[in-house]
Each structure stands twice: as structure tokens, then as C-alpha cells.
C-alpha positions as CSV (number, residue, x, y, z in Angstrom):
1,M,56.9,74.5,99.7
2,D,56.8,78.3,100.0
3,T,58.9,79.5,97.1
4,N,58.9,83.1,98.5
5,K,61.4,81.9,101.2
6,K,63.9,80.8,98.6
7,G,66.9,82.9,97.7
8,L,67.9,86.4,98.8
9,I,64.5,88.0,98.0
10,G,62.8,85.4,100.1
11,R,65.0,86.0,103.1
12,I,64.5,89.7,102.8
13,R,60.7,89.2,102.7
14,T,61.0,87.0,105.8
15,L,63.0,89.5,107.7
16,G,61.1,92.5,106.4
17,W,62.0,95.3,104.0
18,G,62.6,97.6,107.0
19,F,65.4,95.4,108.2
20,A,66.9,95.3,104.7
21,A,66.8,99.1,104.6
22,M,68.6,99.3,107.9
23,L,71.3,97.1,106.6
24,F,71.6,99.2,103.5
25,I,72.0,102.4,105.5
26,A,74.4,100.7,107.9
27,G,76.5,99.7,104.9
28,I,76.6,103.3,103.6
29,L,77.6,104.6,107.0
30,F,80.3,102.0,107.4
31,W,81.8,102.7,103.9
32,G,81.6,106.5,104.5
33,G,83.3,106.2,107.8
34,F,86.0,103.8,106.5
35,N,86.7,106.1,103.5
36,T,86.8,109.2,105.7
37,A,89.3,107.5,108.0
38,M,91.3,106.4,105.0
39,E,91.5,109.9,103.7
40,W,92.2,111.4,107.1
41,T,95.3,109.3,107.4
42,N,96.3,110.4,103.9
43,R,97.3,113.9,104.8
44,E,100.7,115.5,105.3
45,E,99.5,116.7,108.8
46,F,98.9,113.1,109.8
47,C,102.2,111.9,108.3
48,I,104.2,114.4,110.4
49,G,102.1,113.9,113.5
50,C,105.0,111.9,115.1
51,H,108.3,113.6,115.8
52,E,110.3,110.8,114.0
53,M,109.0,112.1,110.7
54,K,108.6,115.8,111.5
55,D,112.1,116.2,112.9
56,N,113.9,114.2,110.3
57,V,112.7,113.6,106.8
58,Y,110.1,116.4,106.8
59,Q,112.8,119.0,107.6
60,E,114.8,117.7,104.6
61,Y,111.7,117.8,102.4
62,R,110.9,121.5,103.2
63,N,114.1,122.6,101.4
64,T,113.3,120.8,98.1
65,I,111.4,121.8,95.0
66,H,108.6,119.4,95.8
67,A,107.8,121.5,98.9
68,S,108.4,125.1,97.5
69,N,108.7,126.3,94.0
70,R,107.7,129.1,91.7
71,S,104.3,127.6,90.7
72,G,103.2,126.7,94.2
73,V,102.3,123.1,93.2
74,R,103.4,120.8,96.0
75,A,103.9,117.0,96.3
76,T,103.2,116.1,99.9
77,C,104.0,112.9,101.8
78,P,101.0,110.8,100.5
79,D,101.4,112.0,97.0
80,C,104.8,110.2,96.8
81,H,104.4,107.4,99.3
82,V,100.7,106.3,99.0
83,P,99.1,105.0,95.7
84,K,96.0,106.7,94.5
85,A,94.3,103.5,93.2
86,W,92.1,101.9,95.9
87,G,93.6,98.4,95.8
88,P,97.3,99.4,96.0
89,K,96.3,102.0,98.6
90,I,94.8,99.4,100.9
91,V,97.9,97.2,100.5
92,R,100.1,100.1,101.4
93,K,98.0,101.0,104.4
94,I,98.3,97.4,105.7
95,Q,102.1,97.6,105.2
96,A,102.1,100.8,107.2
97,S,100.9,98.9,110.3
98,N,104.5,97.8,110.6
99,E,105.6,101.4,110.9
100,V,103.1,101.9,113.7
101,L,104.8,98.9,115.5
102,H,108.2,100.5,115.2
103,K,106.8,103.8,116.4
104,I,105.8,101.9,119.6
105,L,109.1,100.1,119.8
106,G,111.0,103.4,119.4
107,S,113.1,102.0,116.6
108,I,113.9,105.5,115.1
109,D,112.9,107.8,117.9
110,T,116.2,109.7,117.9
111,P,118.2,111.3,115.1
112,E,121.0,108.9,115.8
113,K,118.7,105.8,115.5
114,F,117.1,107.3,112.4
115,N,120.4,107.9,110.6
116,A,121.6,104.4,111.5
117,K,118.6,103.0,109.7
118,R,118.5,105.6,106.9
119,L,120.0,103.3,104.3
120,E,117.7,100.4,105.2
121,L,114.6,102.6,105.1
122,A,115.7,104.2,101.8
123,K,116.3,100.8,100.2
124,H,112.8,99.7,101.1
125,E,111.3,102.7,99.4
126,W,113.6,102.5,96.4
127,D,112.7,98.9,95.9
128,R,109.0,99.6,96.2
129,M,109.1,102.4,93.6
130,K,111.2,100.3,91.3
131,R,108.7,97.5,91.4
132,T,105.8,99.8,90.6
133,D,107.7,101.7,87.8
134,S,107.8,104.8,89.9
135,R,104.0,104.8,89.9
136,E,103.5,107.8,92.3
137,C,106.1,109.9,90.4
138,R,104.1,109.3,87.2
139,N,100.9,110.8,88.7
140,C,102.6,114.1,87.9
141,H,105.5,113.3,85.6
142,N,105.0,111.4,82.4
143,Y,107.5,110.6,79.6
144,D,104.7,111.0,77.0
145,S,104.1,114.6,78.1
146,F,107.7,115.7,78.1
147,D,108.6,118.6,75.9
148,Y,112.3,118.0,75.4
149,A,112.8,121.3,73.6
150,E,111.9,123.1,76.9
151,Q,114.3,121.1,79.0
152,G,117.9,121.8,79.5
153,R,120.3,120.1,77.2
154,R,121.6,117.6,79.8
155,S,118.1,116.9,81.1
156,S,116.7,116.3,77.7
157,R,119.5,113.9,76.8
158,M,119.3,111.9,80.0
159,H,115.5,111.6,79.9
160,Q,115.5,110.3,76.4
161,T,118.4,108.0,77.2
162,G,116.6,106.7,80.3
163,L,113.4,106.2,78.3
164,N,115.2,104.2,75.6
165,E,116.9,102.0,78.2
166,G,113.7,101.3,80.1
167,K,114.7,103.1,83.2
168,T,112.2,104.4,85.7
169,C,112.3,107.7,87.7
170,I,113.8,106.3,90.9
171,D,116.8,104.9,89.0
172,C,118.2,108.4,88.7
173,H,116.2,110.6,91.1
174,K,117.0,109.1,94.5
175,G,117.3,111.9,97.1
176,I,115.0,114.2,95.2
177,A,113.1,115.0,98.4
178,H,115.2,113.6,101.2
179,Q,118.8,113.4,102.2
180,L,120.7,110.5,100.7
181,P,122.4,107.9,102.8
182,Q,126.2,107.9,102.8
183,V,127.9,106.3,99.8
184,E,130.5,103.7,100.3
185,Q,133.3,104.7,98.0
186,A,136.2,102.6,99.4
187,I,137.9,105.9,100.4
188,G,138.8,106.6,104.0
189,A,137.1,105.0,106.9
190,P,134.2,102.5,106.2
191,K,130.9,104.3,106.2
192,D,128.5,101.3,106.1
193,G,126.8,103.2,103.3
194,A,125.2,102.4,100.0
195,T,127.3,101.2,97.1
196,P,127.4,103.4,93.9
197,E,125.6,100.5,92.1
198,E,122.7,100.9,94.5
199,F,122.3,104.5,93.7
200,H,122.6,104.0,89.9
201,P,121.9,100.4,89.0
202,P,123.9,99.3,85.9
203,V,121.9,98.9,82.7
204,Q,121.5,95.2,81.8
205,P,123.0,94.6,78.3
206,E,120.5,93.6,75.8
207,E,120.7,90.0,74.6
208,P,122.2,89.8,71.1
209,K,119.5,89.3,68.4
210,P,119.9,86.2,66.4
211,E,121.4,86.8,63.0
212,A,119.3,86.4,60.0
213,D,119.4,83.1,58.3
214,K,122.3,82.9,56.0
215,A,121.8,82.0,52.4
216,T,122.2,78.3,51.8
217,K,125.7,77.4,50.6
218,G,126.0,76.9,46.9
């Protein structure tokens, strides 16, 4: 039996090294094209390419500190809404296919439709950020790098309290870049809005620690 035809090397020799080289080059071109397309869809210009985003949330974002500030450092749509790590990024891109479907269906193609779904859309994003411990926020902001002495008195106190209670950025900073949904405060006409608890989830009380073993009775 010809042992040269066994295994991968044997198959390559059978097909020829030229064919193998073609496959290798094709793989590089495919990966390059795939990565280029991935990054092309990871731009602010792409995100606001549809009027649903450009006429609604983008207009709100333009008036925030993430869009314009004294240092000129900006956080654009993908910085906050798309993970940087390759695996989570692919998952997020797959999930975004649902957004393409709703673009076709016209689910939020008017300001009225968008505002009617604002709370639902906001909850989806709040939940995602909560699950990931505000991963995209932490690309720029990190508790370990905070200089509390340089922060305002209230900010310093709240950040340290949040750290000690195990909170994550989105627990307190909802609406940092977009208009918040209406809050249902049981005052006046029903608003079908978010409850105060959804904006600021209550801290779960810590379980009482077991008392130290008492000395044996004498």
C-alpha cells in the first residue's frame, strides 16, 4: 500500500502542491474579505445609514458628552453597542440580523412607532449590558483606574458605593447617550412607561453570615 497517500500530506501530494497553494490563497482572501466586511459594518456611518437610527437615537446622541466634549474623544455607536472581542462580536452581528428584518417590516420607520417601542428596545439593551457587566463601557471606563480625588464629591461617593455593592455601569447610567423612556410614577394618566425599579434596580440584601460557633456550655 502506498503510504504517501495516507493522511493530509498524502492527499496534498496527490492533488499537487499548486492546488494546495491555491486553497491557502483563497482562504486568505476569504478571511480578508470577511473581516473587511465586518469592520465596514462596524462604523457610525453604517449604523446611521437608515433613517430610523439617524432621525431618532442619533439626534439624541449628538447632544451628549459621548458625542462632543472638551477632549474630542468620542464613543460612537459600535463602541457602545458592539463587543470588541471577536467571539462576542460575531454573536452580536448574528443578533443584528433581527434588526434588519424589522427594518424591512417597517417596525419603527416613523417617530411614533419608534417611541411606542422605545421602552422595549431600551430594556433589551439594558439587559444585554447588565449580563455582560457593562463590557463596552469598561473599554473606556474602569473602576481600577478611577481617581476619586479628582471626581466631584457626589460622583466619588456614588462610584465607591456602587463598586462595593457590586453594581455595574448601566445600573445607574441609563440614558447617558439616548433619551430615556417615560417613567411610570402612578401620577396622572397611565404612561405605559418603565417602573422606577427598572431604572434603578434595588440592591439585593446580603445573606446574613453564620455566627461564629459559640463556646460550649459549661
